[in-house]
C-alpha positions as CSV (number, residue, x, y, z in Angstrom):
1,M,149.6,166.5,67.5
2,E,152.0,164.7,65.1
3,E,153.1,162.4,67.9
4,K,149.5,161.6,68.7
5,K,148.7,160.6,65.1
6,R,151.8,158.4,64.9
7,R,150.7,156.5,68.0
8,L,147.2,156.0,66.6
9,L,148.5,154.7,63.3
10,T,151.1,152.4,64.7
11,S,148.7,150.8,67.3
12,Q,147.3,147.4,66.4
13,D,143.6,146.6,66.2
14,P,142.7,144.0,68.9
15,A,140.4,142.2,66.5
16,A,143.3,141.8,64.1
17,Q,145.5,140.2,66.7
18,G,145.8,136.4,67.0
19,P,144.3,134.4,69.8
20,D,145.4,135.1,73.3
21,P,148.1,132.5,74.2
22,A,146.9,132.3,77.8
23,A,143.3,131.7,76.7
24,S,144.4,129.0,74.3
25,S,146.4,127.3,76.9
26,A,143.6,127.4,79.4
27,S,141.2,126.0,76.8
28,R,143.5,123.1,76.1
29,T,144.1,122.2,79.7
30,G,140.5,122.7,80.8
31,E,141.5,125.2,83.4
32,P,138.9,127.6,84.9
33,G,138.4,130.6,82.7
34,S,138.6,128.6,79.5
35,D,135.9,129.1,76.8
36,Q,134.7,125.4,77.4
37,S,134.4,125.9,81.1
38,A,132.5,129.1,80.6
39,S,130.2,127.4,78.2
40,D,129.5,124.5,80.7
41,E,128.8,127.0,83.5
42,S,126.5,129.0,81.2
43,A,124.6,125.8,80.3
44,T,124.3,124.9,84.0
45,D,123.0,128.3,84.8
46,V,120.4,128.2,82.0
47,A,119.2,124.7,83.2
48,T,118.9,125.9,86.7
49,S,117.0,129.1,85.8
50,T,114.6,127.3,83.5
51,G,113.9,124.4,85.9
52,T,115.1,121.8,83.3
53,P,116.6,118.8,85.0
54,N,120.2,117.9,84.2
55,P,120.2,114.8,82.0
56,A,123.0,113.3,84.2
57,T,120.8,113.5,87.4
58,R,117.5,112.5,85.9
59,V,115.5,110.1,88.1
60,K,114.3,106.8,86.5
61,P,110.5,106.4,86.8
62,L,109.2,103.4,88.7
63,S,108.1,100.4,86.7
64,K,104.5,99.2,86.6
65,V,105.3,96.3,88.8
66,S,106.9,98.6,91.5
67,V,103.9,100.9,91.4
68,G,101.5,97.9,91.5
69,W,102.8,96.2,94.6
70,R,103.0,99.6,96.4
71,I,99.3,99.9,95.9
72,V,98.2,96.3,96.4
73,V,100.0,95.6,99.7
74,P,98.4,98.6,101.6
75,A,95.0,97.8,100.1
76,I,95.2,94.2,101.4
77,A,96.3,95.3,104.8
78,F,93.4,97.8,105.0
79,V,90.9,95.0,104.1
80,I,92.3,92.7,106.7
81,L,92.3,95.4,109.4
82,T,88.7,96.3,108.5
83,C,87.6,92.6,108.7
84,G,89.3,92.3,112.1
85,Q,87.2,95.2,113.4
86,F,83.9,93.8,112.3
87,L,84.7,90.2,113.4
88,N,86.3,91.5,116.7
89,T,89.1,89.0,116.4
90,N,92.9,89.0,116.7
91,D,93.4,86.0,114.4
92,F,94.9,88.4,111.9
93,F,97.4,89.9,114.3
94,P,98.9,92.5,114.1
95,L,96.0,93.6,111.9
96,G,93.3,92.4,114.3
97,S,90.7,94.2,116.4
98,L,91.8,97.5,118.0
99,T,89.0,97.7,120.6
100,Q,91.5,96.9,123.4
101,Y,93.2,100.2,122.7
102,A,90.1,102.2,122.0
103,T,88.0,101.4,125.1
104,A,88.4,103.5,128.3
105,K,88.3,101.5,131.6
106,D,85.9,102.5,134.4
107,L,88.1,103.1,137.5
108,N,85.2,101.8,139.6
109,G,84.3,98.9,137.4
110,T,85.7,95.4,137.1
111,V,88.6,93.7,135.5
112,N,88.2,90.2,134.0
113,S,91.1,87.9,133.4
114,T,91.0,84.4,131.8
115,C,92.9,81.6,133.6
116,I,93.6,78.0,133.1
117,E,93.6,75.3,135.8
118,A,94.3,71.5,135.8
119,Q,93.2,68.8,138.2
120,F,96.0,66.3,138.8
121,P,95.8,62.8,140.3
122,G,95.9,62.7,144.1
123,E,95.3,66.4,144.5
124,D,92.1,67.7,146.1
125,E,92.0,71.1,144.4
126,P,92.8,72.1,140.8
127,R,96.2,73.7,140.3
128,R,96.5,77.1,138.5
129,L,98.8,76.9,135.5
130,G,100.7,79.6,133.8
131,F,98.7,80.8,130.8
132,N,101.5,81.0,128.3
133,A,103.2,79.1,125.5
134,A,105.9,77.7,127.8
135,T,103.2,76.0,130.0
136,V,100.2,75.1,127.9
137,G,101.5,75.9,124.4
138,I,99.4,79.0,123.8
139,E,99.3,82.6,125.0
140,R,96.4,83.9,127.0
141,G,95.5,86.6,124.4
142,D,95.2,84.0,121.7
143,V,92.5,82.2,123.7
144,E,90.7,85.4,124.9
145,S,90.4,86.5,121.2
146,Q,88.3,83.4,120.5
147,L,86.9,82.8,124.0
148,D,83.3,82.1,122.8
149,R,84.5,79.4,120.4
150,V,86.5,77.7,123.2
151,I,83.6,77.8,125.6
152,A,81.3,76.3,122.9
153,H,83.8,73.6,122.1
154,P,85.6,72.6,125.3
155,E,87.4,69.8,123.5
156,L,89.8,72.5,122.3
157,L,91.3,72.3,125.8
158,Q,92.7,68.9,124.9
159,S,95.4,70.6,122.9
160,M,96.5,72.6,126.0
161,A,96.6,69.3,128.0
162,D,98.7,67.7,125.2
163,S,101.1,70.7,125.2
164,Y,101.5,70.6,129.0
165,I,102.3,66.9,128.9
166,R,104.8,67.5,126.1
167,L,106.5,70.5,127.8
168,H,106.5,68.8,131.2
169,P,107.4,65.2,130.7
170,D,108.4,64.8,134.4
171,E,105.2,66.1,135.7
172,P,102.0,64.0,136.3
173,K,99.4,64.0,133.5
174,P,96.4,66.3,134.2
175,E,93.0,64.6,134.5
176,T,90.9,67.6,133.8
177,M,91.5,71.0,132.2
178,I,89.5,73.9,133.5
179,L,89.1,77.3,131.7
180,C,88.2,79.9,134.2
181,R,87.8,83.7,134.7
182,T,88.7,85.9,137.6
183,T,86.8,89.1,138.2
184,T,88.4,91.9,140.3
185,Q,86.5,94.9,141.6
186,L,88.1,98.3,141.2
187,K,87.7,101.4,143.4
188,N,89.4,104.5,142.2
189,G,91.4,102.3,139.9
190,L,92.7,100.0,142.7
191,A,91.7,96.4,143.3
192,V,89.5,95.8,146.4
193,G,88.6,92.5,148.0
194,E,89.4,89.0,146.6
195,P,88.8,88.2,143.0
196,E,85.8,86.1,142.1
197,Q,86.4,83.0,140.0
198,T,84.0,81.6,137.5
199,T,84.4,78.3,135.6
200,L,83.9,78.8,131.8
201,A,84.6,75.3,130.5
202,K,85.9,71.9,131.6
203,W,87.4,69.0,129.7
204,E,88.3,65.5,130.8
205,V,91.7,64.8,129.4
206,R,92.0,61.8,127.1
């Protein structure tokens, strides 16, 4: 019993002891296990559990200008696309009419294709020309999108003649430009017979 009392009296109170040298060293060097590291980890855990964003990773909000153009640009595109549908035109490509993609084709119907021909000096029959920018300076689709306008004003064919002359300086100058259409009959989706050709407009080249 006396021995037990002696041990209790001579033992030191942990609270009365000085700071732990290992803990102090870890605190100074920033090693894991230090009070500072534990404090940082505790703050991170609290921020995560409460849903509060870390100030270091906070996202900067968009400015009024950035928000504005993100709203205005899609709105303008929507207006142009809507006008293209009502006017049935591809002048606003790629925001033009979408009817070419939305209409199913009758497998026993007909297929119409616009063509361009030119009458050259000394030739008995008109010659079919390539309907593209490399031949007449314009693509077929650009003419088909405003076909009614070209038919009503055949003088617009003059620009095709001028483009042909410019692109083919070694070729004879055409005398007449002819806007035509070929109609092909389909049967079960396959072409049958010879295409029928119709003249849509003519223009004497100047």
